[in-house]
Backbone and ligand atoms as CSV (ligand in chain L), in Angstrom:
chain,resi,resn,atom,element,x,y,z
A,1,MET,N,N,-11.080,2.502,5.847
A,1,MET,CA,C,-9.799,1.882,6.026
A,1,MET,C,C,-9.220,2.396,7.325
A,2,GLU,N,N,-8.843,1.452,8.158
A,2,GLU,CA,C,-8.413,1.906,9.477
A,2,GLU,C,C,-7.004,1.394,9.744
A,3,ALA,N,N,-6.367,2.084,10.619
A,3,ALA,CA,C,-5.064,1.674,11.052
A,3,ALA,C,C,-5.110,1.504,12.564
A,4,VAL,N,N,-4.577,0.429,13.039
A,4,VAL,CA,C,-4.568,0.176,14.436
A,4,VAL,C,C,-3.172,0.317,14.971
A,5,ARG,N,N,-3.019,1.198,15.953
A,5,ARG,CA,C,-1.690,1.443,16.448
A,5,ARG,C,C,-1.463,0.759,17.780
A,6,THR,N,N,-0.314,0.182,17.917
A,6,THR,CA,C,0.064,-0.310,19.181
A,6,THR,C,C,1.452,0.198,19.518
A,7,PRO,N,N,1.777,0.370,20.745
A,7,PRO,CA,C,3.071,0.998,21.041
A,7,PRO,C,C,4.269,0.166,20.520
A,8,ALA,N,N,5.246,0.866,20.039
A,8,ALA,CA,C,6.435,0.207,19.540
A,8,ALA,C,C,7.391,-0.078,20.740
A,9,THR,N,N,8.067,-1.193,20.708
A,9,THR,CA,C,9.100,-1.435,21.718
A,9,THR,C,C,10.366,-1.763,20.954
A,10,ALA,N,N,11.428,-1.771,21.674
A,10,ALA,CA,C,12.699,-2.073,21.044
A,10,ALA,C,C,12.783,-3.461,20.572
A,11,GLN,N,N,12.950,-3.673,19.285
A,11,GLN,CA,C,13.071,-5.016,18.709
A,11,GLN,C,C,14.197,-5.000,17.759
A,12,PRO,N,N,14.897,-6.094,17.620
A,12,PRO,CA,C,15.904,-6.090,16.557
A,12,PRO,C,C,15.309,-5.904,15.200
A,13,THR,N,N,15.910,-5.157,14.346
A,13,THR,CA,C,15.394,-4.974,13.003
A,13,THR,C,C,16.235,-5.868,12.063
A,14,ARG,N,N,15.558,-6.260,10.982
A,14,ARG,CA,C,16.234,-7.089,9.980
A,14,ARG,C,C,16.995,-6.222,9.011
A,15,ALA,N,N,18.060,-6.710,8.538
A,15,ALA,CA,C,18.842,-6.001,7.538
A,15,ALA,C,C,18.162,-6.196,6.203
A,16,ARG,N,N,17.928,-5.095,5.481
A,16,ARG,CA,C,17.333,-5.277,4.171
A,16,ARG,C,C,17.695,-4.003,3.381
A,17,THR,N,N,17.632,-4.201,2.072
A,17,THR,CA,C,18.089,-3.072,1.252
A,17,THR,C,C,16.854,-2.365,0.682
A,18,ARG,N,N,15.753,-3.060,0.548
A,18,ARG,CA,C,14.584,-2.396,-0.012
A,18,ARG,C,C,13.802,-1.655,1.065
A,19,LEU,N,N,13.017,-0.701,0.592
A,19,LEU,CA,C,12.227,0.086,1.555
A,19,LEU,C,C,10.960,-0.685,2.024
A,20,LEU,N,N,10.432,-1.488,1.125
A,20,LEU,CA,C,9.242,-2.217,1.356
A,20,LEU,C,C,9.421,-3.623,0.781
A,21,ARG,N,N,8.904,-4.605,1.493
A,21,ARG,CA,C,9.002,-5.973,0.988
A,21,ARG,C,C,7.802,-6.733,1.394
A,22,ILE,N,N,7.219,-7.505,0.469
A,22,ILE,CA,C,6.095,-8.363,0.874
A,22,ILE,C,C,6.710,-9.694,1.225
A,23,GLU,N,N,6.538,-10.046,2.521
A,23,GLU,CA,C,7.198,-11.274,2.987
A,23,GLU,C,C,6.331,-12.492,2.719
A,24,SER,N,N,5.035,-12.329,2.866
A,24,SER,CA,C,4.137,-13.425,2.635
A,24,SER,C,C,2.743,-12.883,2.404
A,25,VAL,N,N,1.930,-13.720,1.728
A,25,VAL,CA,C,0.581,-13.313,1.445
A,25,VAL,C,C,-0.350,-14.472,1.724
A,26,THR,N,N,-1.467,-14.170,2.391
A,26,THR,CA,C,-2.494,-15.169,2.574
A,26,THR,C,C,-3.766,-14.712,1.888
A,27,VAL,N,N,-4.340,-15.626,1.107
A,27,VAL,CA,C,-5.628,-15.255,0.422
A,27,VAL,C,C,-6.746,-15.960,1.154
A,28,THR,N,N,-7.628,-15.183,1.705
A,28,THR,CA,C,-8.866,-15.732,2.325
A,28,THR,C,C,-10.003,-15.542,1.360
A,29,PRO,N,N,-11.158,-16.120,1.642
A,29,PRO,CA,C,-12.291,-15.913,0.708
A,29,PRO,C,C,-12.650,-14.466,0.484
A,30,HIS,N,N,-12.274,-13.568,1.396
A,30,HIS,CA,C,-12.710,-12.204,1.293
A,30,HIS,C,C,-11.568,-11.183,1.142
A,31,ALA,N,N,-10.373,-11.551,1.504
A,31,ALA,CA,C,-9.295,-10.570,1.519
A,31,ALA,C,C,-7.963,-11.190,1.196
A,32,VAL,N,N,-7.074,-10.349,0.625
A,32,VAL,CA,C,-5.675,-10.690,0.479
A,32,VAL,C,C,-4.980,-10.054,1.629
A,33,ILE,N,N,-4.261,-10.811,2.405
A,33,ILE,CA,C,-3.612,-10.287,3.612
A,33,ILE,C,C,-2.114,-10.461,3.448
A,34,ALA,N,N,-1.410,-9.321,3.357
A,34,ALA,CA,C,0.025,-9.399,3.103
A,34,ALA,C,C,0.795,-8.973,4.367
A,35,ARG,N,N,1.847,-9.733,4.626
A,35,ARG,CA,C,2.744,-9.304,5.717
A,35,ARG,C,C,3.846,-8.451,4.976
A,36,VAL,N,N,3.957,-7.197,5.324
A,36,VAL,CA,C,4.767,-6.278,4.641
A,36,VAL,C,C,5.851,-5.732,5.607
A,37,LEU,N,N,7.081,-5.809,5.183
A,37,LEU,CA,C,8.176,-5.313,5.964
A,37,LEU,C,C,8.609,-3.970,5.448
A,38,SER,N,N,8.681,-3.010,6.349
A,38,SER,CA,C,9.069,-1.638,5.977
A,38,SER,C,C,10.435,-1.341,6.588
A,39,ALA,N,N,11.318,-0.745,5.810
A,39,ALA,CA,C,12.675,-0.471,6.307
A,39,ALA,C,C,12.560,0.529,7.488
A,40,PRO,N,N,13.426,0.413,8.469
A,40,PRO,CA,C,13.366,1.201,9.685
A,40,PRO,C,C,13.442,2.733,9.321
A,41,ASP,N,N,14.113,3.060,8.282
A,41,ASP,CA,C,14.225,4.499,7.952
A,41,ASP,C,C,13.100,4.969,7.056
A,42,ALA,N,N,12.152,4.143,6.772
A,42,ALA,CA,C,11.033,4.549,5.902
A,42,ALA,C,C,9.704,4.029,6.449
A,43,LEU,N,N,9.579,4.076,7.763
A,43,LEU,CA,C,8.315,3.564,8.399
A,43,LEU,C,C,7.168,4.493,8.082
A,44,ARG,N,N,7.466,5.784,7.898
A,44,ARG,CA,C,6.441,6.744,7.620
A,44,ARG,C,C,6.705,7.518,6.386
A,45,THR,N,N,5.644,7.920,5.649
A,45,THR,CA,C,5.852,8.653,4.415
A,45,THR,C,C,6.451,10.086,4.678
A,46,SER,N,N,6.345,10.542,5.879
A,46,SER,CA,C,6.840,11.901,6.222
A,46,SER,C,C,8.377,11.983,6.099
A,47,VAL,N,N,9.076,10.842,5.990
A,47,VAL,CA,C,10.536,10.916,5.746
A,47,VAL,C,C,10.797,11.448,4.360
A,48,SER,N,N,9.790,11.529,3.543
A,48,SER,CA,C,9.975,11.923,2.181
A,48,SER,C,C,9.063,13.099,1.808
A,49,PRO,N,N,9.559,14.321,1.959
A,49,PRO,CA,C,8.725,15.497,1.654
A,49,PRO,C,C,8.125,15.446,0.264
A,50,GLY,N,N,6.895,15.799,0.104
A,50,GLY,CA,C,6.263,15.856,-1.224
A,50,GLY,C,C,5.650,14.503,-1.570
A,51,PHE,N,N,5.640,13.563,-0.648
A,51,PHE,CA,C,5.088,12.237,-0.962
A,51,PHE,C,C,3.681,12.277,-1.554
A,52,ALA,N,N,2.779,13.023,-0.895
A,52,ALA,CA,C,1.359,13.063,-1.339
A,52,ALA,C,C,1.279,13.717,-2.722
A,53,GLU,N,N,2.034,14.774,-2.911
A,53,GLU,CA,C,2.012,15.512,-4.209
A,53,GLU,C,C,2.390,14.533,-5.298
A,54,ARG,N,N,3.468,13.814,-5.154
A,54,ARG,CA,C,3.925,12.823,-6.134
A,54,ARG,C,C,2.886,11.760,-6.325
A,55,ALA,N,N,2.275,11.267,-5.198
A,55,ALA,CA,C,1.293,10.226,-5.282
A,55,ALA,C,C,0.070,10.670,-6.067
A,56,LEU,N,N,-0.359,11.894,-5.855
A,56,LEU,CA,C,-1.561,12.402,-6.559
A,56,LEU,C,C,-1.270,12.652,-7.985
A,57,ALA,N,N,-0.027,13.075,-8.306
A,57,ALA,CA,C,0.358,13.276,-9.705
A,57,ALA,C,C,0.294,11.969,-10.471
A,58,LEU,N,N,0.749,10.911,-9.834
A,58,LEU,CA,C,0.722,9.590,-10.517
A,58,LEU,C,C,-0.663,9.027,-10.523
A,59,LEU,N,N,-1.358,9.146,-9.404
A,59,LEU,CA,C,-2.630,8.487,-9.209
A,59,LEU,C,C,-3.650,9.478,-8.655
A,60,PRO,N,N,-4.233,10.350,-9.545
A,60,PRO,CA,C,-5.105,11.395,-9.077
A,60,PRO,C,C,-6.335,10.848,-8.348
A,61,GLY,N,N,-6.716,9.606,-8.657
A,61,GLY,CA,C,-7.889,9.013,-8.011
A,61,GLY,C,C,-7.771,8.803,-6.514
A,62,LEU,N,N,-6.512,8.920,-6.008
A,62,LEU,CA,C,-6.292,8.789,-4.574
A,62,LEU,C,C,-7.097,9.886,-3.828
A,63,LYS,N,N,-7.347,11.022,-4.514
A,63,LYS,CA,C,-8.102,12.115,-3.854
A,63,LYS,C,C,-9.501,11.655,-3.435
A,64,ARG,N,N,-9.988,10.647,-4.137
A,64,ARG,CA,C,-11.348,10.151,-3.849
A,64,ARG,C,C,-11.401,9.195,-2.675
A,65,HIS,N,N,-10.196,8.818,-2.200
A,65,HIS,CA,C,-10.181,7.753,-1.170
A,65,HIS,C,C,-10.650,8.326,0.181
A,66,ARG,N,N,-11.245,7.426,0.920
A,66,ARG,CA,C,-11.607,7.777,2.315
A,66,ARG,C,C,-10.753,6.963,3.199
A,67,CYS,N,N,-10.514,7.457,4.376
A,67,CYS,CA,C,-9.726,6.716,5.303
A,67,CYS,C,C,-10.292,6.916,6.708
A,68,ASP,N,N,-10.602,5.775,7.354
A,68,ASP,CA,C,-11.170,5.883,8.667
A,68,ASP,C,C,-10.077,5.802,9.727
A,69,ASN,N,N,-9.039,6.561,9.476
A,69,ASN,CA,C,-7.882,6.474,10.295
A,69,ASN,C,C,-7.967,7.425,11.512
A,70,GLY,N,N,-9.056,8.207,11.535
A,70,GLY,CA,C,-9.172,9.184,12.612
A,70,GLY,C,C,-8.345,10.427,12.278
A,71,SER,N,N,-7.860,10.463,11.039
A,71,SER,CA,C,-7.048,11.659,10.647
A,71,SER,C,C,-7.980,12.829,10.339
A,72,ALA,N,N,-7.667,13.916,10.900
A,72,ALA,CA,C,-8.490,15.145,10.699
A,72,ALA,C,C,-8.071,15.874,9.443
A,73,HIS,N,N,-6.932,15.535,8.858
A,73,HIS,CA,C,-6.431,16.316,7.759
A,73,HIS,C,C,-6.713,15.714,6.377
A,74,GLY,N,N,-7.619,14.779,6.290
A,74,GLY,CA,C,-8.016,14.233,4.987
A,74,GLY,C,C,-6.972,13.316,4.370
A,75,ILE,N,N,-7.299,12.766,3.247
A,75,ILE,CA,C,-6.465,11.738,2.622
A,75,ILE,C,C,-5.120,12.350,2.206
A,76,VAL,N,N,-5.096,13.583,1.689
A,76,VAL,CA,C,-3.818,14.142,1.247
A,76,VAL,C,C,-2.886,14.334,2.416
A,77,GLY,N,N,-3.349,14.929,3.458
A,77,GLY,CA,C,-2.526,15.061,4.637
A,77,GLY,C,C,-2.134,13.725,5.219
A,78,GLU,N,N,-3.070,12.780,5.152
A,78,GLU,CA,C,-2.772,11.433,5.597
A,78,GLU,C,C,-1.634,10.823,4.821
A,79,LEU,N,N,-1.691,10.974,3.503
A,79,LEU,CA,C,-0.647,10.353,2.656
A,79,LEU,C,C,0.723,10.959,2.924
A,80,ASP,N,N,0.726,12.228,3.328
A,80,ASP,CA,C,2.022,12.892,3.595
A,80,ASP,C,C,2.617,12.427,4.901
A,81,ASP,N,N,1.808,11.903,5.792
A,81,ASP,CA,C,2.390,11.490,7.058
A,81,ASP,C,C,1.617,10.269,7.599
A,82,THR,N,N,1.935,9.154,7.026
A,82,THR,CA,C,1.302,7.921,7.475
A,82,THR,C,C,2.295,6.778,7.413
A,83,GLU,N,N,1.922,5.645,7.881
A,83,GLU,CA,C,2.787,4.470,7.795
A,83,GLU,C,C,2.937,4.124,6.257
A,84,THR,N,N,4.143,3.872,5.898
A,84,THR,CA,C,4.393,3.591,4.469
A,84,THR,C,C,3.549,2.441,3.928
A,85,PRO,N,N,3.376,1.334,4.718
A,85,PRO,CA,C,2.450,0.267,4.208
A,85,PRO,C,C,1.005,0.707,4.106
A,86,HIS,N,N,0.608,1.705,4.916
A,86,HIS,CA,C,-0.790,2.219,4.757
A,86,HIS,C,C,-0.911,2.981,3.446
A,87,ALA,N,N,0.124,3.662,3.021
A,87,ALA,CA,C,0.158,4.321,1.679
A,87,ALA,C,C,0.065,3.205,0.632
A,88,LEU,N,N,0.771,2.073,0.872
A,88,LEU,CA,C,0.703,0.967,-0.080
A,88,LEU,C,C,-0.740,0.471,-0.212
A,89,GLU,N,N,-1.418,0.358,0.903
A,89,GLU,CA,C,-2.812,-0.112,0.865
A,89,GLU,C,C,-3.594,0.782,-0.072
A,90,HIS,N,N,-3.446,2.099,0.013
A,90,HIS,CA,C,-4.253,3.023,-0.772
A,90,HIS,C,C,-3.810,2.976,-2.297
A,91,VAL,N,N,-2.509,2.871,-2.503
A,91,VAL,CA,C,-2.026,2.808,-3.857
A,91,VAL,C,C,-2.500,1.491,-4.544
A,92,ALA,N,N,-2.479,0.412,-3.802
A,92,ALA,CA,C,-2.928,-0.857,-4.365
A,92,ALA,C,C,-4.404,-0.797,-4.721
A,93,PHE,N,N,-5.211,-0.188,-3.808
A,93,PHE,CA,C,-6.642,-0.051,-4.141
A,93,PHE,C,C,-6.904,0.811,-5.352
A,94,GLU,N,N,-6.071,1.859,-5.479
A,94,GLU,CA,C,-6.294,2.734,-6.629
A,94,GLU,C,C,-5.922,1.976,-7.906
A,95,LEU,N,N,-4.884,1.199,-7.898
A,95,LEU,CA,C,-4.559,0.450,-9.073
A,95,LEU,C,C,-5.673,-0.600,-9.428
A,96,MET,N,N,-6.221,-1.187,-8.363
A,96,MET,CA,C,-7.313,-2.140,-8.560
A,96,MET,C,C,-8.530,-1.380,-9.165
A,97,ALA,N,N,-8.843,-0.207,-8.623
A,97,ALA,CA,C,-9.975,0.564,-9.142
A,97,ALA,C,C,-9.780,0.914,-10.594
A,98,LEU,N,N,-8.561,1.321,-10.923
A,98,LEU,CA,C,-8.278,1.727,-12.347
A,98,LEU,C,C,-8.408,0.515,-13.290
A,99,SER,N,N,-8.247,-0.664,-12.726
A,99,SER,CA,C,-8.356,-1.812,-13.595
A,99,SER,C,C,-9.771,-2.475,-13.515
A,100,GLY,N,N,-10.669,-1.788,-12.832
A,100,GLY,CA,C,-12.059,-2.228,-12.873
A,100,GLY,C,C,-12.641,-2.788,-11.522
A,101,SER,N,N,-11.817,-2.829,-10.474
A,101,SER,CA,C,-12.389,-3.306,-9.212
A,101,SER,C,C,-13.338,-2.204,-8.622
A,102,PRO,N,N,-14.294,-2.635,-7.850
A,102,PRO,CA,C,-15.205,-1.606,-7.275
A,102,PRO,C,C,-14.461,-0.714,-6.285
A,103,ARG,N,N,-14.908,0.526,-6.172
A,103,ARG,CA,C,-14.221,1.460,-5.254
A,103,ARG,C,C,-14.699,1.331,-3.792
A,104,ASN,N,N,-15.577,0.433,-3.540
A,104,ASN,CA,C,-16.093,0.349,-2.167
A,104,ASN,C,C,-15.422,-0.836,-1.381
A,105,LEU,N,N,-14.360,-1.386,-1.917
A,105,LEU,CA,C,-13.637,-2.428,-1.215
A,105,LEU,C,C,-12.947,-1.819,0.006
A,106,LYS,N,N,-12.849,-2.606,1.052
A,106,LYS,CA,C,-12.273,-2.085,2.298
A,106,LYS,C,C,-10.864,-2.646,2.579
A,107,GLY,N,N,-10.087,-1.847,3.235
A,107,GLY,CA,C,-8.705,-2.327,3.551
A,107,GLY,C,C,-8.396,-1.961,4.971
A,108,ARG,N,N,-7.257,-2.532,5.362
A,108,ARG,CA,C,-6.863,-2.253,6.760
A,108,ARG,C,C,-5.349,-2.459,6.835
A,109,THR,N,N,-4.684,-1.576,7.466
A,109,THR,CA,C,-3.263,-1.727,7.749
A,109,THR,C,C,-3.063,-1.739,9.220
A,110,ALA,N,N,-2.436,-2.804,9.704
A,110,ALA,CA,C,-2.334,-2.946,11.151
A,110,ALA,C,C,-0.934,-3.390,11.516
A,111,TRP,N,N,-0.541,-3.154,12.724
A,111,TRP,CA,C,0.798,-3.628,13.165
A,111,TRP,C,C,0.847,-3.780,14.677
A,112,ASP,N,N,1.736,-4.637,15.064
A,112,ASP,CA,C,2.017,-4.843,16.507
A,112,ASP,C,C,3.534,-5.089,16.563
A,113,PHE,N,N,4.297,-4.008,16.615
A,113,PHE,CA,C,5.781,-4.123,16.567
A,113,PHE,C,C,6.268,-4.977,17.737
A,114,ALA,N,N,5.606,-4.902,18.875
A,114,ALA,CA,C,6.037,-5.680,20.067
A,114,ALA,C,C,5.960,-7.151,19.785
A,115,ARG,N,N,4.911,-7.551,19.054
A,115,ARG,CA,C,4.733,-8.966,18.728
A,115,ARG,C,C,5.492,-9.418,17.491
A,116,ASP,N,N,5.466,-8.558,16.465
A,116,ASP,CA,C,5.949,-9.024,15.140
A,116,ASP,C,C,7.302,-8.421,14.741
A,117,GLY,N,N,7.831,-7.485,15.500
A,117,GLY,CA,C,9.060,-6.849,15.155
A,117,GLY,C,C,8.830,-5.507,14.518
A,118,ARG,N,N,9.757,-4.606,14.769
A,118,ARG,CA,C,9.585,-3.255,14.238
A,118,ARG,C,C,9.642,-3.224,12.702
A,119,GLY,N,N,8.654,-2.589,12.149
A,119,GLY,CA,C,8.597,-2.529,10.688
A,119,GLY,C,C,7.750,-3.609,10.066
A,120,ALA,N,N,7.165,-4.485,10.850
A,120,ALA,CA,C,6.328,-5.524,10.272
A,120,ALA,C,C,4.855,-5.063,10.344
A,121,PHE,N,N,4.202,-5.083,9.188
A,121,PHE,CA,C,2.793,-4.630,9.096
A,121,PHE,C,C,1.977,-5.750,8.386
A,122,GLU,N,N,0.692,-5.643,8.643
A,122,GLU,CA,C,-0.237,-6.504,7.918
A,122,GLU,C,C,-1.166,-5.609,7.101
A,123,VAL,N,N,-1.167,-5.785,5.834
A,123,VAL,CA,C,-2.017,-5.010,4.932
A,123,VAL,C,C,-3.052,-5.979,4.360
A,124,ALA,N,N,-4.318,-5.696,4.650
A,124,ALA,CA,C,-5.412,-6.532,4.175
A,124,ALA,C,C,-6.265,-5.763,3.172
A,125,LEU,N,N,-6.494,-6.371,2.039
A,125,LEU,CA,C,-7.345,-5.761,0.984
A,125,LEU,C,C,-8.458,-6.678,0.640
A,126,GLU,N,N,-9.665,-6.192,0.708
A,126,GLU,CA,C,-10.793,-6.936,0.091
A,126,GLU,C,C,-10.534,-6.925,-1.417
A,127,TYR,N,N,-11.120,-7.924,-2.060
A,127,TYR,CA,C,-10.910,-7.979,-3.496
A,127,TYR,C,C,-12.208,-8.465,-4.232
A,128,ASP,N,N,-12.221,-8.168,-5.508
A,128,ASP,CA,C,-13.217,-8.810,-6.371
A,128,ASP,C,C,-12.570,-9.990,-7.092
A,129,VAL,N,N,-11.303,-9.736,-7.579
A,129,VAL,CA,C,-10.539,-10.775,-8.229
A,129,VAL,C,C,-9.194,-10.837,-7.408
A,130,ASP,N,N,-8.960,-11.972,-6.784
A,130,ASP,CA,C,-7.762,-12.053,-5.925
A,130,ASP,C,C,-6.466,-11.817,-6.642
A,131,LEU,N,N,-6.391,-12.324,-7.868
A,131,LEU,CA,C,-5.097,-12.156,-8.588
A,131,LEU,C,C,-4.830,-10.698,-8.955
A,132,VAL,N,N,-5.900,-9.927,-9.124
A,132,VAL,CA,C,-5.724,-8.469,-9.374
A,132,VAL,C,C,-5.225,-7.792,-8.125
A,133,ALA,N,N,-5.743,-8.160,-6.978
A,133,ALA,CA,C,-5.279,-7.608,-5.704
A,133,ALA,C,C,-3.783,-7.922,-5.474
A,134,LEU,N,N,-3.444,-9.169,-5.791
A,134,LEU,CA,C,-2.018,-9.593,-5.625
A,134,LEU,C,C,-1.127,-8.789,-6.528
A,135,GLY,N,N,-1.555,-8.639,-7.782
A,135,GLY,CA,C,-0.795,-7.862,-8.734
A,135,GLY,C,C,-0.673,-6.388,-8.317
A,136,ALA,N,N,-1.745,-5.891,-7.827
A,136,ALA,CA,C,-1.774,-4.477,-7.381
A,136,ALA,C,C,-0.815,-4.242,-6.221
A,137,LEU,N,N,-0.808,-5.214,-5.311
A,137,LEU,CA,C,0.131,-5.104,-4.169
A,137,LEU,C,C,1.567,-5.098,-4.651
A,138,LYS,N,N,1.839,-6.035,-5.510
A,138,LYS,CA,C,3.213,-6.197,-6.000
A,138,LYS,C,C,3.663,-4.926,-6.754
A,139,ALA,N,N,2.805,-4.417,-7.659
A,139,ALA,CA,C,3.156,-3.224,-8.370
A,139,ALA,C,C,3.157,-2.033,-7.435
A,140,GLY,N,N,2.275,-2.076,-6.397
A,140,GLY,CA,C,2.222,-0.960,-5.447
A,140,GLY,C,C,3.477,-0.767,-4.684
A,141,VAL,N,N,4.166,-1.904,-4.375
A,141,VAL,CA,C,5.430,-1.801,-3.633
A,141,VAL,C,C,6.445,-1.016,-4.445
A,142,VAL,N,N,6.554,-1.257,-5.749
A,142,VAL,CA,C,7.485,-0.530,-6.602
A,142,VAL,C,C,7.128,0.919,-6.662
A,143,ILE,N,N,5.843,1.169,-6.770
A,143,ILE,CA,C,5.388,2.592,-6.894
A,143,ILE,C,C,5.658,3.312,-5.575
A,144,VAL,N,N,5.301,2.750,-4.463
A,144,VAL,CA,C,5.516,3.432,-3.160
A,144,VAL,C,C,6.968,3.639,-2.899
A,145,GLU,N,N,7.798,2.647,-3.298
A,145,GLU,CA,C,9.254,2.897,-3.082
A,145,GLU,C,C,9.709,4.080,-3.907
A,146,TRP,N,N,9.149,4.228,-5.126
A,146,TRP,CA,C,9.598,5.405,-5.930
A,146,TRP,C,C,9.031,6.655,-5.310
A,147,LEU,N,N,7.814,6.613,-4.741
A,147,LEU,CA,C,7.264,7.799,-4.124
A,147,LEU,C,C,8.097,8.255,-2.929
A,148,VAL,N,N,8.607,7.291,-2.213
A,148,VAL,CA,C,9.487,7.585,-1.009
A,148,VAL,C,C,10.798,8.102,-1.478
A,149,ALA,N,N,11.384,7.450,-2.463
A,149,ALA,CA,C,12.697,7.799,-2.919
A,149,ALA,C,C,12.702,7.917,-4.434
A,150,PRO,N,N,12.166,9.036,-4.966
A,150,PRO,CA,C,11.995,9.148,-6.417
A,150,PRO,C,C,13.425,9.323,-7.097
A,151,ALA,N,N,13.731,8.325,-7.891
A,151,ALA,CA,C,15.011,8.376,-8.636
A,151,ALA,C,C,14.718,7.700,-9.949
A,152,GLY,N,N,15.239,8.384,-11.008
A,152,GLY,CA,C,14.972,7.804,-12.365
A,152,GLY,C,C,13.539,8.043,-12.745
A,153,GLN,N,N,13.142,7.271,-13.739
A,153,GLN,CA,C,11.818,7.479,-14.394
A,153,GLN,C,C,10.668,7.100,-13.384
A,154,ALA,N,N,9.633,7.844,-13.470
A,154,ALA,CA,C,8.457,7.544,-12.613
A,154,ALA,C,C,7.821,6.225,-13.125
A,155,PRO,N,N,7.196,5.521,-12.217
A,155,PRO,CA,C,6.557,4.249,-12.610
A,155,PRO,C,C,5.539,4.466,-13.719
A,156,ASP,N,N,5.432,3.538,-14.622
A,156,ASP,CA,C,4.483,3.602,-15.726
A,156,ASP,C,C,3.134,3.035,-15.311
A,157,ILE,N,N,2.281,3.934,-14.808
A,157,ILE,CA,C,0.996,3.498,-14.224
A,157,ILE,C,C,0.164,2.822,-15.350
A,158,GLU,N,N,0.169,3.413,-16.541
A,158,GLU,CA,C,-0.634,2.866,-17.613
A,158,GLU,C,C,-0.273,1.393,-17.897
A,159,ALA,N,N,1.008,1.096,-17.901
A,159,ALA,CA,C,1.454,-0.245,-18.173
A,159,ALA,C,C,0.986,-1.192,-17.026
A,160,VAL,N,N,1.072,-0.697,-15.795
A,160,VAL,CA,C,0.653,-1.464,-14.637
A,160,VAL,C,C,-0.825,-1.843,-14.745
A,161,VAL,N,N,-1.623,-0.784,-15.085
A,161,VAL,CA,C,-3.052,-0.975,-15.154
A,161,VAL,C,C,-3.407,-1.923,-16.296
A,162,GLU,N,N,-2.735,-1.771,-17.411
A,162,GLU,CA,C,-2.929,-2.682,-18.561
A,162,GLU,C,C,-2.738,-4.146,-18.137
A,163,GLY,N,N,-1.649,-4.309,-17.389
A,163,GLY,CA,C,-1.281,-5.681,-16.881
A,163,GLY,C,C,-2.391,-6.231,-15.970
A,164,LEU,N,N,-2.864,-5.330,-15.096
A,164,LEU,CA,C,-3.942,-5.786,-14.162
A,164,LEU,C,C,-5.257,-6.082,-14.884
A,165,CYS,N,N,-5.485,-5.297,-15.918
A,165,CYS,CA,C,-6.737,-5.531,-16.717
A,165,CYS,C,C,-6.584,-6.911,-17.432
A,166,ALA,N,N,-5.384,-7.201,-17.898
A,166,ALA,CA,C,-5.185,-8.510,-18.581
A,166,ALA,C,C,-5.347,-9.649,-17.532
A,167,THR,N,N,-4.850,-9.414,-16.325
A,167,THR,CA,C,-5.013,-10.431,-15.292
A,167,THR,C,C,-6.484,-10.656,-14.988
A,168,ARG,N,N,-7.201,-9.578,-14.915
A,168,ARG,CA,C,-8.635,-9.644,-14.664
A,168,ARG,C,C,-9.390,-10.446,-15.752
A,169,SER,N,N,-9.050,-10.079,-16.985
A,169,SER,CA,C,-9.698,-10.779,-18.078
A,169,SER,C,C,-9.384,-12.292,-18.090
A,170,ALA,N,N,-8.122,-12.594,-17.798
A,170,ALA,CA,C,-7.742,-14.017,-17.762
A,170,ALA,C,C,-8.423,-14.748,-16.590
A,171,ALA,N,N,-8.556,-14.087,-15.484
A,171,ALA,CA,C,-9.123,-14.727,-14.264
A,171,ALA,C,C,-10.633,-14.894,-14.509
A,172,LEU,N,N,-11.270,-13.962,-15.175
A,172,LEU,CA,C,-12.707,-14.061,-15.321
A,172,LEU,C,C,-13.076,-14.836,-16.601
A,173,GLY,N,N,-12.065,-15.005,-17.489
A,173,GLY,CA,C,-12.362,-15.626,-18.755
A,173,GLY,C,C,-12.634,-17.085,-18.568
L,1,ZN,ZN,ZN,-6.465,4.313,4.949
């Protein structure tokens, strides 16, 4: 999984209340490609100390993830200081894996703030079942928002995975 960085330039930001929002999704034969908007004050997970610890407590399988981000500090260090939509990419893949998707699917989080506006990212996920990837992205947004700003009860991962398993069964049935 790689992240491509391009220099940020001053762009007007959109007003929004949520930390992450999926603006649109394109499904190609090989990948689900989401345009994800990240709030200006939550562009990186480092705004939220303990992000990786919380992420691993909820989703221990994240430890097994690899990331071709050029990060020397491994996935845990990466999760603690990376683009928030890149964390979403990994959380979505973990949810997919827990519901039966292969662990060798590839993803990519990319952005060009100069072209698309500050906070606009593209998160691409390969999939085995497209509806499972879509569901994982949608649930992943809620989970990552909680990881950034934990308030109230932690997300119910078991319920999310049950839902994705049901989606998988229905899609393959
Ligand atoms: Zn990655």
